[in-house]
C-alpha positions, 0 to 999 in steps of 0.5 A: 500500500503506497503512502497516499493509500495508507494515509487515507486508510488511517484517516478512515480509522480515525473518522470511524472513532470520531463520534465516540471521541467527541461524545467522550470529550463533550461529557468531559468538558460540557462544551461542544465547541471545546469537544470538537477542538479536542478531537481535532487536536487528537487528529493532528496527534494521530497524523504525526504518530508512528501509526504502525506501532499503535496496536489498538487505535481506539484505545490510543485515541481514547487516551489522547482525547481524555488527556487533552480534555484533562489538560483543558480542565486544568488550565488556568483559563478553565479554572477562571471561567468555571470558578466565577459561577458563570458556567453552564453546560452547552445544551444539545438537541436530542439526536445530536451524535455528540450525545453518544451512547444512550443504551443504558440509564447511566449513559443517558444520565451522564450527558444530562445537564444535571450531571454535567453540572455535577461533574464540576464537583469532581476533580478532573481525574475523578471526572475522567474515571467516572465517565470512562467507567459509567458512560463508556464501560471501560474496565479499571485496567483500561482506565488505569492505562488511559490515565497512567494510574494504578487499578486501585487508584482508578477504583478509589477515584470512581468510589469518590466520584460516585459518592459525590455525584450521589450526594448532589443528585436529585431524587427523580429518575427518568420521566416518561416523555409524554408526561414530561411534555404535558407538565412543561406545556402546563407550566408554559400555559400557567406562566403565559396566563399569569397564574402564579399560584399554579406555577408554584404548585407545579414546582417541588418544594425544594425547586431551584432555577439557574439562568445566564440572564437574558441574552446570556448577559449575566456576569454570574449565574442567576440562582433562585431557590424557592418555588414562589421566587422561581414562579415570579421570575418565570412569570416576569420573564415570559411576559411579552413587552415591546422592549423585550421583542426589540431586544431579541429581534422579533416575536419568538415562537416557543417550541417544545423539544428534548435537550440532553434528554430533558424536556425543554422550551426553545425560543425561536426568531426567524428560525434562529434559537435565541434561548432555551429553558430545560426542566428536570421532572421529579414526581410529576413536578418540576424540580429544576429550571435552567435558562440558557441565553448565551449565543455561544452556548446555543450555536450547535443546538441552533444549527441542529434546529435549523436542519430539522423540520420544525413542529407546530409551536406551542406559542406562535408569536410570543 
């Protein structure tokens, strides 16, 4: 096989792993853009490597991408961005290949916005071990090789990670999609009609809400932790005014969608997603609301939305 044919063959081997690598990087970093950068950096390392000496390309590439993600998480810039409380994961529309494997509950949970935020409680190595084990089913021997640690250290990191995630995890499991949609639609109806008491009743007693502000302009995340306060903020936010319409560039349509496995509302102007609200459901009520308006966090979701046939909006003109 000549050099050109060999390069094409090796490029094909990398491309066969690209989706899996991107899914791992997204879970590690919580950002589709950063995940794509990490995978591209891995491709450059793959091209520069002596590939004839790489016995198991998938294992080699997994190690490279994992360590590239660890480097990013440990960087001074990442620590600054995540320490100031202005960080939210980048949401992805269900069906995006970057969400990766979804055959088990653990795989689906690992890509939820709730767990991506919980990952911030873990050290970078704990995060890597947790995801490699829970989402990608690697053995501790494989994880030890990827991270250059002992198997016992891998087991200890996993134990600590599981304990920390379990301590912060909401009690609810997976909500039935039809029931989740009905609850979110009722919530939108109550908010649009000004029925604050109905909104309060639809929230769990310990409900929380977090937002990056209108247009993602908040310097730190806005947090609300009582049902009445959340209801008041949601009601005020969904009350249309001429000033709000000028700010977003028109009168948005409001669509229902599933984002990272959770029910969501998308706010769309002229086919462009300008905001998203996601909901965690627990026991038939809403436990968490996340509002995401930063354009940089919505790039990939907005691109995916434009490529699909939109359904009938819940509200045609807000």
